[in-house]
N, CA, C and O atoms as a Tinker XYZ file with bonds, in Angstrom:
   464  protein
     1  N      0.597000  -27.196000   19.121000    73     2
     2  CA     0.183000  -26.968000   17.744000    64     1     3
     3  C      1.421000  -26.610000   16.910000    63     2     4     5
     4  O      2.096000  -25.634000   17.235000    81     3
     5  N      1.748000  -27.373000   15.835000    73     3     6
     6  CA     2.930000  -27.094000   15.028000    64     5     7
     7  C      2.775000  -25.795000   14.233000    63     6     8     9
     8  O      1.671000  -25.323000   13.959000    81     7
     9  N      3.931000  -25.246000   13.879000    73     7    10
    10  CA     3.906000  -24.022000   13.061000    64     9    11
    11  C      3.214000  -24.308000   11.740000    63    10    12    13
    12  O      3.418000  -25.365000   11.143000    81    11
    13  N      2.394000  -23.367000   11.280000    73    11    14
    14  CA     1.694000  -23.534000   10.012000    64    13    15
    15  C      0.363000  -24.238000   10.134000    63    14    16    17
    16  O     -0.347000  -24.394000    9.141000    81    15
    17  N      0.008000  -24.671000   11.343000    73    15    18
    18  CA    -1.277000  -25.343000   11.535000    64    17    19
    19  C     -2.388000  -24.294000   11.486000    63    18    20    21
    20  O     -2.341000  -23.302000   12.214000    81    19
    21  N     -3.369000  -24.510000   10.644000    73    19    22
    22  CA    -4.434000  -23.520000   10.437000    64    21    23
    23  C     -5.730000  -23.909000   11.137000    63    22    24    25
    24  O     -6.781000  -23.344000   10.837000    81    23
    25  N     -5.675000  -24.859000   12.062000    73    23    26
    26  CA    -6.905000  -25.336000   12.687000    64    25    27
    27  C     -7.564000  -24.293000   13.586000    63    26    28    29
    28  O     -8.766000  -24.371000   13.841000    81    27
    29  N     -6.791000  -23.317000   14.070000    73    27    30
    30  CA    -7.376000  -22.316000   14.956000    64    29    31
    31  C     -8.027000  -21.158000   14.197000    63    30    32    33
    32  O     -8.561000  -20.236000   14.814000    81    31
    33  N     -7.985000  -21.200000   12.874000    73    31    34
    34  CA    -8.595000  -20.147000   12.069000    64    33    35
    35  C    -10.042000  -20.503000   11.744000    63    34    36    37
    36  O    -10.392000  -21.675000   11.607000    81    35
    37  N    -10.867000  -19.481000   11.623000    73    35    38
    38  CA   -12.268000  -19.706000   11.263000    64    37    39
    39  C    -12.372000  -20.016000    9.769000    63    38    40    41
    40  O    -11.426000  -19.794000    9.013000    81    39
    41  N    -13.523000  -20.526000    9.358000    73    39    42
    42  CA   -13.737000  -20.803000    7.935000    64    41    43
    43  C    -13.656000  -19.520000    7.107000    63    42    44    45
    44  O    -13.159000  -19.519000    5.981000    81    43
    45  N    -14.146000  -18.447000    7.679000    73    43    46
    46  CA   -14.122000  -17.168000    6.973000    64    45    47
    47  C    -12.678000  -16.719000    6.740000    63    46    48    49
    48  O    -12.342000  -16.227000    5.663000    81    47
    49  N    -11.823000  -16.893000    7.764000    73    47    50
    50  CA   -10.421000  -16.513000    7.609000    64    49    51
    51  C     -9.744000  -17.369000    6.540000    63    50    52    53
    52  O     -8.935000  -16.871000    5.757000    81    51
    53  N    -10.075000  -18.645000    6.515000    73    51    54
    54  CA    -9.483000  -19.539000    5.514000    64    53    55
    55  C     -9.916000  -19.147000    4.107000    63    54    56    57
    56  O     -9.104000  -19.140000    3.182000    81    55
    57  N    -11.194000  -18.824000    3.948000    73    55    58
    58  CA   -11.691000  -18.385000    2.631000    64    57    59
    59  C    -11.007000  -17.100000    2.199000    63    58    60    61
    60  O    -10.618000  -16.941000    1.042000    81    59
    61  N    -10.869000  -16.186000    3.150000    73    59    62
    62  CA   -10.255000  -14.898000    2.864000    64    61    63
    63  C     -8.808000  -15.078000    2.397000    63    62    64    65
    64  O     -8.373000  -14.452000    1.430000    81    63
    65  N     -8.072000  -15.943000    3.098000    73    63    66
    66  CA    -6.678000  -16.203000    2.730000    64    65    67
    67  C     -6.598000  -16.821000    1.331000    63    66    68    69
    68  O     -5.709000  -16.481000    0.550000    81    67
    69  N     -7.513000  -17.713000    1.023000    73    67    70
    70  CA    -7.513000  -18.363000   -0.284000    64    69    71
    71  C     -7.792000  -17.350000   -1.392000    63    70    72    73
    72  O     -7.162000  -17.385000   -2.449000    81    71
    73  N     -8.728000  -16.461000   -1.145000    73    71    74
    74  CA    -9.089000  -15.437000   -2.125000    64    73    75
    75  C     -7.914000  -14.485000   -2.360000    63    74    76    77
    76  O     -7.613000  -14.130000   -3.500000    81    75
    77  N     -7.254000  -14.075000   -1.274000    73    75    78
    78  CA    -6.102000  -13.170000   -1.377000    64    77    79
    79  C     -4.977000  -13.871000   -2.134000    63    78    80    81
    80  O     -4.319000  -13.271000   -2.984000    81    79
    81  N     -4.766000  -15.141000   -1.816000    73    79    82
    82  CA    -3.717000  -15.922000   -2.476000    64    81    83
    83  C     -3.954000  -15.994000   -3.986000    63    82    84    85
    84  O     -3.018000  -15.836000   -4.769000    81    83
    85  N     -5.192000  -16.229000   -4.393000    73    83    86
    86  CA    -5.520000  -16.284000   -5.817000    64    85    87
    87  C     -5.198000  -14.960000   -6.506000    63    86    88    89
    88  O     -4.697000  -14.930000   -7.630000    81    87
    89  N     -5.496000  -13.874000   -5.806000    73    87    90
    90  CA    -5.206000  -12.553000   -6.367000    64    89    91
    91  C     -3.719000  -12.348000   -6.600000    63    90    92    93
    92  O     -3.317000  -11.804000   -7.629000    81    91
    93  N     -2.898000  -12.786000   -5.643000    73    91    94
    94  CA    -1.449000  -12.669000   -5.811000    64    93    95
    95  C     -0.961000  -13.540000   -6.965000    63    94    96    97
    96  O     -0.109000  -13.119000   -7.747000    81    95
    97  N     -1.501000  -14.751000   -7.071000    73    95    98
    98  CA    -1.066000  -15.661000   -8.139000    64    97    99
    99  C     -1.431000  -15.102000   -9.516000    63    98   100   101
   100  O     -0.675000  -15.269000  -10.473000    81    99
   101  N     -2.584000  -14.442000   -9.619000    73    99   102
   102  CA    -2.971000  -13.815000  -10.887000    64   101   103
   103  C     -1.980000  -12.738000  -11.292000    63   102   104   105
   104  O     -1.771000  -12.484000  -12.479000    81   103
   105  N     -1.368000  -12.100000  -10.284000    73   103   106
   106  CA    -0.399000  -11.034000  -10.564000    64   105   107
   107  C      1.023000  -11.568000  -10.758000    63   106   108   109
   108  O      1.968000  -10.791000  -10.898000    81   107
   109  N      1.170000  -12.897000  -10.765000    73   107   110
   110  CA     2.475000  -13.465000  -11.088000    64   109   111
   111  C      3.351000  -13.814000   -9.902000    63   110   112   113
   112  O      4.526000  -14.132000  -10.086000    81   111
   113  N      2.817000  -13.764000   -8.687000    73   111   114
   114  CA     3.592000  -14.145000   -7.506000    64   113   115
   115  C      3.561000  -15.668000   -7.403000    63   114   116   117
   116  O      2.541000  -16.291000   -7.696000    81   115
   117  N      4.678000  -16.267000   -6.988000    73   115   118
   118  CA     4.752000  -17.716000   -6.867000    64   117   119
   119  C      3.775000  -18.260000   -5.837000    63   118   120   121
   120  O      3.300000  -17.528000   -4.968000    81   119
   121  N      3.478000  -19.563000   -5.942000    73   119   122
   122  CA     2.475000  -20.210000   -5.089000    64   121   123
   123  C      2.804000  -20.061000   -3.600000    63   122   124   125
   124  O      1.957000  -19.637000   -2.813000    81   123
   125  N      4.045000  -20.413000   -3.216000    73   123   126
   126  CA     4.422000  -20.358000   -1.792000    64   125   127
   127  C      4.417000  -18.933000   -1.259000    63   126   128   129
   128  O      3.934000  -18.668000   -0.158000    81   127
   129  N      4.961000  -18.022000   -2.055000    73   127   130
   130  CA     5.016000  -16.610000   -1.632000    64   129   131
   131  C      3.606000  -16.026000   -1.537000    63   130   132   133
   132  O      3.313000  -15.255000   -0.623000    81   131
   133  N      2.740000  -16.390000   -2.471000    73   131   134
   134  CA     1.358000  -15.910000   -2.445000    64   133   135
   135  C      0.650000  -16.400000   -1.186000    63   134   136   137
   136  O     -0.090000  -15.645000   -0.554000    81   135
   137  N      0.874000  -17.661000   -0.821000    73   135   138
   138  CA     0.254000  -18.212000    0.385000    64   137   139
   139  C      0.776000  -17.497000    1.637000    63   138   140   141
   140  O      0.011000  -17.171000    2.544000    81   139
   141  N      2.086000  -17.263000    1.666000    73   139   142
   142  CA     2.683000  -16.577000    2.820000    64   141   143
   143  C      2.097000  -15.173000    2.978000    63   142   144   145
   144  O      1.729000  -14.764000    4.079000    81   143
   145  N      2.014000  -14.446000    1.869000    73   143   146
   146  CA     1.463000  -13.084000    1.914000    64   145   147
   147  C     -0.005000  -13.085000    2.309000    63   146   148   149
   148  O     -0.454000  -12.223000    3.064000    81   147
   149  N     -0.746000  -14.055000    1.796000    73   147   150
   150  CA    -2.182000  -14.129000    2.095000    64   149   151
   151  C     -2.403000  -14.331000    3.590000    63   150   152   153
   152  O     -3.223000  -13.637000    4.192000    81   151
   153  N     -1.681000  -15.273000    4.196000    73   151   154
   154  CA    -1.866000  -15.513000    5.630000    64   153   155
   155  C     -1.347000  -14.348000    6.461000    63   154   156   157
   156  O     -1.889000  -14.057000    7.527000    81   155
   157  N     -0.292000  -13.674000    5.979000    73   155   158
   158  CA     0.196000  -12.481000    6.689000    64   157   159
   159  C     -0.874000  -11.397000    6.687000    63   158   160   161
   160  O     -1.055000  -10.692000    7.681000    81   159
   161  N     -1.580000  -11.267000    5.571000    73   159   162
   162  CA    -2.653000  -10.273000    5.471000    64   161   163
   163  C     -3.810000  -10.629000    6.400000    63   162   164   165
   164  O     -4.341000   -9.765000    7.098000    81   163
   165  N     -4.196000  -11.897000    6.406000    73   163   166
   166  CA    -5.284000  -12.337000    7.291000    64   165   167
   167  C     -4.898000  -12.091000    8.747000    63   166   168   169
   168  O     -5.713000  -11.606000    9.531000    81   167
   169  N     -3.661000  -12.423000    9.109000    73   167   170
   170  CA    -3.209000  -12.207000   10.485000    64   169   171
   171  C     -3.221000  -10.729000   10.854000    63   170   172   173
   172  O     -3.572000  -10.362000   11.976000    81   171
   173  N     -2.834000   -9.882000    9.896000    73   171   174
   174  CA    -2.801000   -8.439000   10.161000    64   173   175
   175  C     -4.207000   -7.885000   10.360000    63   174   176   177
   176  O     -4.435000   -7.036000   11.222000    81   175
   177  N     -5.143000   -8.371000    9.555000    73   175   178
   178  CA    -6.500000   -7.846000    9.622000    64   177   179
   179  C     -7.307000   -8.405000   10.788000    63   178   180   181
   180  O     -8.129000   -7.698000   11.372000    81   179
   181  N     -7.073000   -9.685000   11.133000    73   179   182
   182  CA    -7.931000  -10.322000   12.132000    64   181   183
   183  C     -7.221000  -10.653000   13.428000    63   182   184   185
   184  O     -7.847000  -11.107000   14.387000    81   183
   185  N     -5.910000  -10.425000   13.462000    73   183   186
   186  CA    -5.176000  -10.705000   14.690000    64   185   187
   187  C     -4.906000  -12.182000   14.909000    63   186   188   189
   188  O     -4.828000  -12.624000   16.055000    81   187
   189  N     -4.761000  -12.958000   13.843000    73   187   190
   190  CA    -4.442000  -14.377000   13.955000    64   189   191
   191  C     -5.682000  -15.242000   14.038000    63   190   192   193
   192  O     -6.790000  -14.803000   13.730000    81   191
   193  N     -5.471000  -16.499000   14.466000    73   191   194
   194  CA    -6.578000  -17.447000   14.557000    64   193   195
   195  C     -7.603000  -17.018000   15.588000    63   194   196   197
   196  O     -7.233000  -16.601000   16.686000    81   195
   197  N     -8.860000  -17.109000   15.266000    73   195   198
   198  CA    -9.923000  -16.605000   16.140000    64   197   199
   199  C    -10.745000  -17.688000   16.825000    63   198   200   201
   200  O    -11.672000  -17.361000   17.567000    81   199
   201  N    -10.444000  -18.959000   16.604000    73   199   202
   202  CA   -11.319000  -19.984000   17.144000    64   201   203
   203  C    -11.179000  -20.177000   18.655000    63   202   204   205
   204  O    -12.131000  -20.593000   19.317000    81   203
   205  N     -9.992000  -19.875000   19.208000    73   203   206
   206  CA    -9.842000  -20.027000   20.656000    64   205   207
   207  C    -10.706000  -19.000000   21.372000    63   206   208   209
   208  O    -11.061000  -17.977000   20.786000    81   207
   209  N    -11.046000  -19.254000   22.616000    73   207   210
   210  CA   -12.048000  -18.449000   23.304000    64   209   211
   211  C    -11.669000  -17.023000   23.612000    63   210   212   213
   212  O    -12.539000  -16.152000   23.610000    81   211
   213  N    -10.397000  -16.743000   23.880000    73   211   214
   214  CA   -10.043000  -15.437000   24.423000    64   213   215
   215  C    -10.200000  -14.288000   23.434000    63   214   216   217
   216  O    -10.571000  -13.186000   23.839000    81   215
   217  N     -9.925000  -14.515000   22.137000    73   215   218
   218  CA    -9.904000  -13.397000   21.201000    64   217   219
   219  C    -11.119000  -13.276000   20.333000    63   218   220   221
   220  O    -11.083000  -12.563000   19.330000    81   219
   221  N    -12.195000  -13.944000   20.677000    73   219   222
   222  CA   -13.354000  -13.951000   19.788000    64   221   223
   223  C    -13.997000  -12.591000   19.620000    63   222   224   225
   224  O    -14.502000  -12.288000   18.539000    81   223
   225  N    -13.996000  -11.773000   20.635000    73   223   226
   226  CA   -14.721000  -10.508000   20.582000    64   225   227
   227  C    -13.960000   -9.374000   19.931000    63   226   228   229
   228  O    -14.479000   -8.260000   19.863000    81   227
   229  N    -12.741000   -9.612000   19.446000    73   227   230
   230  CA   -11.926000   -8.543000   18.882000    64   229   231
   231  C    -12.390000   -8.255000   17.459000    63   230   232   233
   232  O    -12.513000   -9.166000   16.640000    81   231
   233  N    -12.646000   -6.978000   17.173000    73   231   234
   234  CA   -13.120000   -6.594000   15.841000    64   233   235
   235  C    -11.977000   -6.651000   14.843000    63   234   236   237
   236  O    -10.823000   -6.399000   15.189000    81   235
   237  N    -12.310000   -6.989000   13.589000    73   235   238
   238  CA   -11.325000   -7.036000   12.521000    64   237   239
   239  C    -11.059000   -5.630000   12.008000    63   238   240   241
   240  O    -11.890000   -4.734000   12.153000    81   239
   241  N     -9.883000   -5.450000   11.403000    73   239   242
   242  CA    -9.570000   -4.179000   10.751000    64   241   243
   243  C     -9.587000   -4.412000    9.249000    63   242   244   245
   244  O     -9.561000   -5.555000    8.793000    81   243
   245  N     -9.629000   -3.345000    8.491000    73   243   246
   246  CA    -9.559000   -3.443000    7.035000    64   245   247
   247  C     -8.326000   -2.736000    6.523000    63   246   248   249
   248  O     -8.303000   -2.272000    5.383000    81   247
   249  N     -7.295000   -2.648000    7.354000    73   247   250
   250  CA    -6.135000   -1.835000    7.008000    64   249   251
   251  C     -5.490000   -2.281000    5.699000    63   250   252   253
   252  O     -5.093000   -1.436000    4.897000    81   251
   253  N     -5.377000   -3.582000    5.466000    73   251   254
   254  CA    -4.736000   -4.053000    4.231000    64   253   255
   255  C     -5.663000   -3.919000    3.040000    63   254   256   257
   256  O     -5.202000   -3.691000    1.922000    81   255
   257  N     -6.945000   -4.055000    3.255000    73   255   258
   258  CA    -7.901000   -3.970000    2.156000    64   257   259
   259  C     -7.999000   -2.549000    1.623000    63   258   260   261
   260  O     -8.403000   -2.354000    0.477000    81   259
   261  N     -7.649000   -1.577000    2.406000    73   259   262
   262  CA    -7.749000   -0.183000    1.983000    64   261   263
   263  C     -6.507000    0.282000    1.224000    63   262   264   265
   264  O     -6.495000    1.370000    0.648000    81   263
   265  N     -5.468000   -0.548000    1.226000    73   263   266
   266  CA    -4.235000   -0.140000    0.557000    64   265   267
   267  C     -4.332000   -0.399000   -0.936000    63   266   268   269
   268  O     -5.232000   -1.102000   -1.396000    81   267
   269  N     -3.404000    0.170000   -1.689000    73   267   270
   270  CA    -3.367000   -0.070000   -3.126000    64   269   271
   271  C     -4.374000    0.783000   -3.861000    63   270   272   273
   272  O     -4.848000    1.793000   -3.339000    81   271
   273  N     -4.693000    0.384000   -5.045000    73   271   274
   274  CA    -5.640000    1.152000   -5.839000    64   273   275
   275  C     -4.968000    2.292000   -6.565000    63   274   276   277
   276  O     -3.742000    2.342000   -6.668000    81   275
   277  N     -5.757000    3.189000   -7.058000    73   275   278
   278  CA    -5.219000    4.277000   -7.859000    64   277   279
   279  C     -4.773000    5.425000   -6.996000    63   278   280   281
   280  O     -5.357000    5.696000   -5.946000    81   279
   281  N     -3.738000    6.097000   -7.440000    73   279   282
   282  CA    -3.206000    7.247000   -6.729000    64   281   283
   283  C     -3.916000    8.496000   -7.236000    63   282   284   285
   284  O     -4.265000    8.571000   -8.415000    81   283
   285  N     -4.131000    9.465000   -6.373000    73   283   286
   286  CA    -4.631000   10.747000   -6.830000    64   285   287
   287  C     -6.084000   11.011000   -6.529000    63   286   288   289
   288  O     -6.701000   11.857000   -7.177000    81   287
   289  N     -6.635000   10.329000   -5.587000    73   287   290
   290  CA    -7.982000   10.639000   -5.151000    64   289   291
   291  C     -9.058000   10.095000   -6.061000    63   290   292   293
   292  O     -8.822000    9.160000   -6.826000    81   291
   293  N    -10.254000   10.686000   -5.980000    73   291   294
   294  CA   -11.401000   10.115000   -6.680000    64   293   295
   295  C    -11.281000   10.134000   -8.203000    63   294   296   297
   296  O    -11.839000    9.273000   -8.882000    81   295
   297  N    -10.559000   11.108000   -8.735000    73   295   298
   298  CA   -10.429000   11.177000  -10.200000    64   297   299
   299  C     -9.383000   10.179000  -10.702000    63   298   300   301
   300  O     -9.425000    9.777000  -11.865000    81   299
   301  N     -8.459000    9.780000   -9.850000    73   299   302
   302  CA    -7.479000    8.768000  -10.201000    64   301   303
   303  C     -6.592000    9.103000  -11.385000    63   302   304   305
   304  O     -6.306000    8.224000  -12.198000    81   303
   305  N     -6.146000   10.354000  -11.507000    73   303   306
   306  CA    -5.230000   10.717000  -12.579000    64   305   307
   307  C     -5.892000   11.030000  -13.904000    63   306   308   309
   308  O     -5.199000   11.322000  -14.879000    81   307
   309  N     -7.203000   10.977000  -13.968000    73   307   310
   310  CA    -7.893000   11.199000  -15.239000    64   309   311
   311  C     -7.838000   12.670000  -15.655000    63   310   312   313
   312  O     -7.842000   12.984000  -16.846000    81   311
   313  N     -7.787000   13.563000  -14.675000    73   311   314
   314  CA    -7.775000   14.982000  -15.004000    64   313   315
   315  C     -6.525000   15.331000  -15.811000    63   314   316   317
   316  O     -6.605000   16.064000  -16.797000    81   315
   317  N     -5.371000   14.807000  -15.393000    73   315   318
   318  CA    -4.127000   15.091000  -16.104000    64   317   319
   319  C     -4.129000   14.428000  -17.484000    63   318   320   321
   320  O     -3.635000   15.002000  -18.454000    81   319
   321  N     -4.687000   13.224000  -17.564000    73   319   322
   322  CA    -4.676000   12.488000  -18.824000    64   321   323
   323  C     -5.543000   13.172000  -19.879000    63   322   324   325
   324  O     -5.285000   13.044000  -21.076000    81   323
   325  N     -6.564000   13.893000  -19.439000    73   323   326
   326  CA    -7.451000   14.525000  -20.414000    64   325   327
   327  C     -6.889000   15.856000  -20.918000    63   326   328   329
   328  O     -7.421000   16.431000  -21.868000    81   327
   329  N     -5.825000   16.345000  -20.291000    73   327   330
   330  CA    -5.221000   17.598000  -20.757000    64   329   331
   331  C     -4.321000   17.338000  -21.954000    63   330   332   333
   332  O     -3.759000   16.250000  -22.080000    81   331
   333  N     -4.177000   18.321000  -22.831000    73   331   334
   334  CA    -3.298000   18.124000  -23.985000    64   333   335
   335  C     -1.830000   17.969000  -23.552000    63   334   336   337
   336  O     -1.430000   18.434000  -22.485000    81   335
   337  N     -1.061000   17.321000  -24.387000    73   335   338
   338  CA     0.342000   17.046000  -24.068000    64   337   339
   339  C      1.120000   18.336000  -23.825000    63   338   340   341
   340  O      1.976000   18.387000  -22.943000    81   339
   341  N      0.826000   19.379000  -24.604000    73   339   342
   342  CA     1.554000   20.642000  -24.454000    64   341   343
   343  C      1.315000   21.255000  -23.074000    63   342   344   345
   344  O      2.228000   21.807000  -22.461000    81   343
   345  N      0.083000   21.150000  -22.598000    73   343   346
   346  CA    -0.237000   21.709000  -21.280000    64   345   347
   347  C      0.466000   20.926000  -20.179000    63   346   348   349
   348  O      0.975000   21.515000  -19.225000    81   347
   349  N      0.498000   19.595000  -20.307000    73   347   350
   350  CA     1.190000   18.775000  -19.312000    64   349   351
   351  C      2.684000   19.074000  -19.308000    63   350   352   353
   352  O      3.310000   19.164000  -18.252000    81   351
   353  N      3.237000   19.225000  -20.490000    73   351   354
   354  CA     4.670000   19.511000  -20.622000    64   353   355
   355  C      5.007000   20.866000  -20.005000    63   354   356   357
   356  O      6.020000   21.016000  -19.322000    81   355
   357  N      4.143000   21.849000  -20.256000    73   355   358
   358  CA     4.346000   23.186000  -19.703000    64   357   359
   359  C      4.325000   23.137000  -18.174000    63   358   360   361
   360  O      5.148000   23.767000  -17.511000    81   359
   361  N      3.381000   22.386000  -17.632000    73   359   362
   362  CA     3.291000   22.242000  -16.173000    64   361   363
   363  C      4.537000   21.570000  -15.608000    63   362   364   365
   364  O      5.059000   21.982000  -14.573000    81   363
   365  N      5.008000   20.531000  -16.299000    73   363   366
   366  CA     6.187000   19.804000  -15.838000    64   365   367
   367  C      7.411000   20.702000  -15.844000    63   366   368   369
   368  O      8.214000   20.670000  -14.911000    81   367
   369  N      7.558000   21.507000  -16.899000    73   367   370
   370  CA     8.702000   22.428000  -16.980000    64   369   371
   371  C      8.628000   23.482000  -15.881000    63   370   372   373
   372  O      9.643000   23.841000  -15.284000    81   371
   373  N      7.424000   23.972000  -15.619000    73   371   374
   374  CA     7.237000   24.975000  -14.574000    64   373   375
   375  C      7.583000   24.385000  -13.201000    63   374   376   377
   376  O      8.235000   25.036000  -12.385000    81   375
   377  N      7.136000   23.142000  -12.955000    73   375   378
   378  CA     7.430000   22.469000  -11.683000    64   377   379
   379  C      8.920000   22.250000  -11.525000    63   378   380   381
   380  O      9.462000   22.437000  -10.436000    81   379
   381  N      9.601000   21.848000  -12.616000    73   379   382
   382  CA    11.047000   21.615000  -12.557000    64   381   383
   383  C     11.789000   22.905000  -12.254000    63   382   384   385
   384  O     12.744000   22.916000  -11.478000    81   383
   385  N     11.339000   24.000000  -12.875000    73   383   386
   386  CA    11.979000   25.296000  -12.624000    64   385   387
   387  C     11.788000   25.719000  -11.173000    63   386   388   389
   388  O     12.707000   26.255000  -10.554000    81   387
   389  N     10.598000   25.480000  -10.629000    73   387   390
   390  CA    10.326000   25.825000   -9.232000    64   389   391
   391  C     11.223000   25.018000   -8.298000    63   390   392   393
   392  O     11.801000   25.558000   -7.355000    81   391
   393  N     11.334000   23.706000   -8.574000    73   391   394
   394  CA    12.210000   22.864000   -7.737000    64   393   395
   395  C     13.648000   23.347000   -7.784000    63   394   396   397
   396  O     14.328000   23.401000   -6.759000    81   395
   397  N     14.109000   23.697000   -8.982000    73   395   398
   398  CA    15.486000   24.166000   -9.151000    64   397   399
   399  C     15.704000   25.468000   -8.391000    63   398   400   401
   400  O     16.727000   25.650000   -7.729000    81   399
   401  N     14.732000   26.373000   -8.492000    73   399   402
   402  CA    14.830000   27.671000   -7.824000    64   401   403
   403  C     14.865000   27.503000   -6.302000    63   402   404   405
   404  O     15.659000   28.143000   -5.613000    81   403
   405  N     13.988000   26.628000   -5.790000    73   403   406
   406  CA    13.928000   26.408000   -4.338000    64   405   407
   407  C     15.176000   25.705000   -3.826000    63   406   408   409
   408  O     15.639000   25.988000   -2.721000    81   407
   409  N     15.725000   24.787000   -4.623000    73   407   410
   410  CA    16.959000   24.099000   -4.227000    64   409   411
   411  C     18.111000   25.087000   -4.146000    63   410   412   413
   412  O     18.936000   25.018000   -3.235000    81   411
   413  N     18.164000   26.010000   -5.105000    73   411   414
   414  CA    19.219000   27.026000   -5.092000    64   413   415
   415  C     19.065000   27.936000   -3.869000    63   414   416   417
   416  O     20.054000   28.303000   -3.235000    81   415
   417  N     17.837000   28.292000   -3.549000    73   415   418
   418  CA    17.589000   29.148000   -2.383000    64   417   419
   419  C     17.988000   28.428000   -1.093000    63   418   420   421
   420  O     18.545000   29.039000   -0.180000    81   419
   421  N     17.697000   27.127000   -1.025000    73   419   422
   422  CA    18.071000   26.347000    0.173000    64   421   423
   423  C     19.575000   26.271000    0.333000    63   422   424   425
   424  O     20.096000   26.436000    1.436000    81   423
   425  N     20.285000   26.018000   -0.781000    73   423   426
   426  CA    21.738000   25.875000   -0.678000    64   425   427
   427  C     22.392000   27.204000   -0.296000    63   426   428   429
   428  O     23.359000   27.222000    0.465000    81   427
   429  N     21.868000   28.317000   -0.823000    73   427   430
   430  CA    22.447000   29.614000   -0.449000    64   429   431
   431  C     22.132000   29.946000    1.010000    63   430   432   433
   432  O     22.932000   30.588000    1.690000    81   431
   433  N     20.972000   29.511000    1.487000    73   431   434
   434  CA    20.638000   29.733000    2.896000    64   433   435
   435  C     21.558000   28.926000    3.794000    63   434   436   437
   436  O     21.938000   29.389000    4.869000    81   435
   437  N     21.921000   27.715000    3.360000    73   435   438
   438  CA    22.846000   26.886000    4.151000    64   437   439
   439  C     24.230000   27.520000    4.187000    63   438   440   441
   440  O     24.893000   27.519000    5.224000    81   439
   441  N     24.661000   28.060000    3.055000    73   439   442
   442  CA    25.985000   28.691000    3.009000    64   441   443
   443  C     26.071000   29.884000    3.960000    63   442   444   445
   444  O     27.061000   30.055000    4.672000    81   443
   445  N     25.016000   30.707000    3.959000    73   443   446
   446  CA    25.024000   31.868000    4.863000    64   445   447
   447  C     24.935000   31.427000    6.315000    63   446   448   449
   448  O     25.495000   32.085000    7.192000    81   447
   449  N     24.248000   30.337000    6.582000    73   447   450
   450  CA    24.147000   29.835000    7.959000    64   449   451
   451  C     25.500000   29.311000    8.447000    63   450   452   453
   452  O     25.823000   29.435000    9.629000    81   451
   453  N     26.291000   28.725000    7.541000    73   451   454
   454  CA    27.608000   28.200000    7.921000    64   453   455
   455  C     28.580000   29.309000    8.228000    63   454   456   457
   456  O     29.443000   29.161000    9.094000    81   455
   457  N     28.451000   30.425000    7.524000    73   455   458
   458  CA    29.373000   31.549000    7.722000    64   457   459
   459  C     29.231000   32.186000    9.089000    63   458   460   461
   460  O     30.198000   32.722000    9.632000    81   459
   461  N     28.024000   32.130000    9.653000    73   459   462
   462  CA    27.769000   32.824000   10.922000    64   461   463
   463  C     28.383000   32.124000   12.093000    63   462   464
   464  O     28.254000   32.588000   13.226000    81   463
């Protein structure tokens, strides 16, 4: 079987790859790259072509389908967006001060550790 031959894939796998490919193309990925990524995703989720007898009973994973989406849990960043700008700015300044303070504490701890 030559490289790139898709005859060992099920119809469902082929449909899935086509759907994934369309999604990549909508996001501006080139045709060839979208196809490559789509088949890589199908292979990752289903373990390659499933038509041969030995691997038929292997369950599929949804590892790639669960990736992406919004960051920050169920609220998806809406809690911060609904706060006034002044409150967000105050939080950011407080976080920056904390980072600066902790970095200074770490560097002084390293200096004392080197002296010993």
